[in-house]
C-alpha positions in Angstrom: -11.0 -17.0 -7.8 -9.2 -19.3 -5.7 -6.2 -17.5 -3.8 -3.0 -19.2 -3.2 -1.1 -18.0 -0.1 2.6 -17.9 -0.6 4.4 -19.5 2.3 7.9 -19.6 3.3 9.3 -23.1 3.6 10.7 -23.8 6.9 12.6 -27.2 6.6 12.8 -27.8 10.2 9.0 -27.4 10.8 8.2 -30.0 8.0 11.3 -32.2 8.9 11.8 -32.4 5.2 13.6 -29.9 2.7 11.2 -29.8 -0.3 11.4 -28.1 -3.6 8.6 -26.0 -4.5 5.7 -27.6 -5.8 4.9 -27.7 -9.3 0.9 -27.5 -8.5 -0.9 -24.7 -7.2 -4.1 -26.8 -6.1 -4.5 -30.5 -4.7 -8.1 -32.0 -4.8 -9.0 -35.0 -2.8 -11.7 -37.4 -2.5 -12.9 -38.2 1.0 -14.1 -41.9 1.4 -11.3 -44.0 0.4 -8.7 -41.4 0.1 -8.8 -39.1 3.1 -10.7 -41.5 5.2 -11.2 -45.4 5.2 -14.0 -46.1 2.6 -17.0 -46.4 5.0 -19.7 -46.7 2.4 -18.4 -49.9 0.9 -17.3 -51.3 4.4 -20.7 -50.7 5.8 -22.5 -52.2 2.6 -20.1 -55.3 3.0 -21.1 -55.8 6.7 -25.0 -55.5 5.8 -24.2 -58.2 3.0 -22.3 -60.5 5.5 -25.0 -60.2 8.0 -27.8 -61.1 5.6 -25.9 -63.8 3.8 -25.9 -61.9 0.6 -23.3 -61.3 -2.0 -21.2 -58.3 -1.4 -21.0 -57.1 -5.0 -24.9 -57.5 -5.3 -25.5 -55.3 -2.3 -22.8 -52.7 -3.3 -23.9 -52.5 -6.8 -27.8 -52.3 -5.7 -26.8 -49.2 -3.4 -25.1 -47.5 -6.1 -27.8 -47.9 -8.5 -30.3 -46.7 -6.0 -28.4 -43.7 -4.9 -28.1 -42.6 -8.3 -31.9 -43.3 -9.5 -33.2 -41.7 -6.6 -31.2 -38.7 -7.1 -30.1 -38.7 -3.4 -26.5 -38.5 -4.4 -27.0 -35.0 -5.8 -29.6 -33.7 -3.2 -32.6 -34.2 -5.5 -33.9 -37.2 -3.6 -34.3 -38.0 0.2 -32.3 -40.2 2.6 -35.4 -41.9 3.4 -36.6 -42.6 -0.1 -33.0 -44.1 -0.3 -33.2 -46.6 2.3 -36.9 -47.6 1.1 -35.8 -48.5 -2.3 -32.3 -50.0 -1.1 -34.1 -52.4 1.3 -36.7 -53.5 -1.3 -33.8 -54.1 -3.8 -31.7 -56.2 -1.6 -34.1 -57.6 1.1 -31.9 -56.3 3.8 -33.6 -55.6 7.1 -33.1 -52.8 9.7 -33.7 -49.2 10.7 -32.6 -46.4 8.4 -30.7 -45.1 11.6 -28.9 -48.3 12.2 -27.9 -49.0 8.5 -26.8 -45.4 8.3 -24.5 -46.1 11.5 -23.0 -49.1 9.6 -21.6 -46.9 7.0 -20.9 -43.6 9.1 -19.0 -45.6 11.8 -16.5 -47.0 9.4 -15.6 -43.7 7.8 -12.3 -43.0 9.7 -9.9 -40.1 9.0 -6.3 -41.3 8.0 -4.2 -39.2 10.5 -1.3 -38.9 8.0 -3.6 -37.5 5.2 -4.1 -34.6 7.8 -0.5 -34.2 8.1 -0.2 -34.0 4.5 -2.7 -31.5 4.3 -0.7 -29.3 6.8 2.4 -29.8 4.9 0.9 -28.5 1.7 -0.6 -25.5 3.4 2.7 -24.6 4.4 4.0 -24.8 0.8 1.1 -22.6 -0.3 -0.6 -25.4 -2.0 -4.6 -25.1 -2.0 -6.6 -28.1 -0.7 -10.0 -29.0 -1.6 -12.4 -31.8 -1.2 -14.5 -33.0 -4.0 -16.5 -35.8 -2.8 -19.6 -37.7 -4.0 -21.1 -37.5 -0.7 -24.7 -37.0 0.7 -25.7 -35.1 3.9 -23.5 -37.9 5.5 -20.5 -35.5 4.9 -21.8 -32.8 6.8 -22.6 -35.2 9.9 -18.8 -36.6 9.6 -17.6 -32.9 9.7 -19.6 -32.5 12.8 -18.1 -35.5 14.4 -14.6 -35.4 13.1 -14.0 -31.4 12.4 -11.8 -31.8 9.4 -13.0 -29.3 7.0 -10.5 -26.7 8.7 -7.6 -28.6 6.9 -9.2 -27.6 3.7 -9.7 -24.3 1.8 -13.0 -25.4 0.2 -15.1 -28.6 0.2 -17.5 -29.3 -2.6 -20.1 -32.1 -2.1 -22.3 -33.5 -4.9 -25.4 -33.4 -2.4 -25.0 -29.7 -2.4 -23.7 -29.0 -5.7 -26.5 -31.0 -7.7 -23.7 -32.5 -9.9 -21.4 -35.6 -9.3 -18.0 -36.9 -10.5 -19.9 -38.9 -12.8 -20.3 -35.7 -15.0 -17.0 -34.8 -16.4 -18.1 -31.3 -16.7 -17.8 -30.9 -12.7 -14.1 -30.8 -13.3 -14.7 -27.9 -15.8 -16.6 -26.2 -13.1 -13.7 -26.9 -10.5 -11.3 -25.1 -12.7 -13.6 -22.3 -13.3 -14.5 -21.9 -9.4 -10.9 -21.8 -8.3 -9.2 -20.0 -11.2 -6.4 -22.5 -11.6 -5.1 -23.9 -14.8 -5.7 -27.5 -15.3 -2.1 -28.4 -15.6 -1.5 -26.7 -11.9 -4.1 -29.1 -10.2 -3.7 -32.6 -9.3 -6.9 -34.8 -8.6 -6.7 -38.0 -6.3 -9.6 -40.5 -6.2 -9.8 -44.0 -5.6 -12.5 -44.6 -8.4 -10.7 -45.0 -11.7 -13.5 -43.5 -13.7 -13.3 -40.3 -11.9 -9.8 -39.7 -12.2 -9.9 -40.5 -16.1 -12.6 -38.0 -16.3 -10.3 -35.3 -14.5 -7.6 -36.1 -17.0 -9.6 -35.8 -19.8 -10.3 -32.1 -18.6 -6.3 -31.7 -18.6 -6.0 -32.1 -14.7 -3.4 -34.2 -13.3 -4.8 -37.6 -11.8 -3.8 -40.0 -9.4 -5.7 -43.3 -8.8 -5.4 -43.9 -5.1 -4.6 -47.7 -4.4 -2.5 -47.1 -1.1 -0.5 -45.0 0.8 2.9 -45.9 -0.6 1.9 -45.7 -4.1 0.0 -42.3 -3.8 3.0 -40.5 -1.9 5.5 -41.9 -4.7 3.1 -40.3 -7.3 2.2 -37.2 -5.3 5.8 -36.6 -5.0 6.3 -36.1 -8.8 4.2 -32.8 -8.2 5.8 -32.1 -4.5 9.5 -33.3 -4.6 10.1 -34.7 -0.8 6.6 -34.8 0.3 6.8 -38.5 0.9 9.5 -38.2 3.6 
């Protein structure tokens, strides 16, 4: 059961006077929402160095991370890189290539400030990420898990957001009713899967649009 801690709203502390949120739980993707999208940016850098089409490299990586089972912890990083390099012709050591990606995942400070506001308002905060073991390494580097109540990573769950039943699992794990939760992701099909389970969804396209949409659930949060 997910426990929502009641909080007294202090307007001076938050710098805004917000009415109570209509949600109990806010669920966020990591790359592309909480942080800059390092996976795509890193792959783009690899493609540019090799003189390859960016979309070809990205789609190749996506297919390999799924087919090897690496995304859900059923395959190894070594096999992923071997098959990725074979599919694209990209050269480089696994460590060098992974640093191309990890170095480009940079947390958005304003998102962490938002997490603190939500905590004060008594709203639960969860990461639901289709990541691999890299998310644990990024936590070791940036220490951001402390801003969240729970972190769910496809690598450890054995299931990704490509499976709509994961959102059923999420509701079961947290004990929150679907209409009292909101899910934020920069990949539209994931948002659509959450909505199909009755969860409110926000397709992340940028800061201003996101804050405007999120304020529909927590009035004043964008100020």
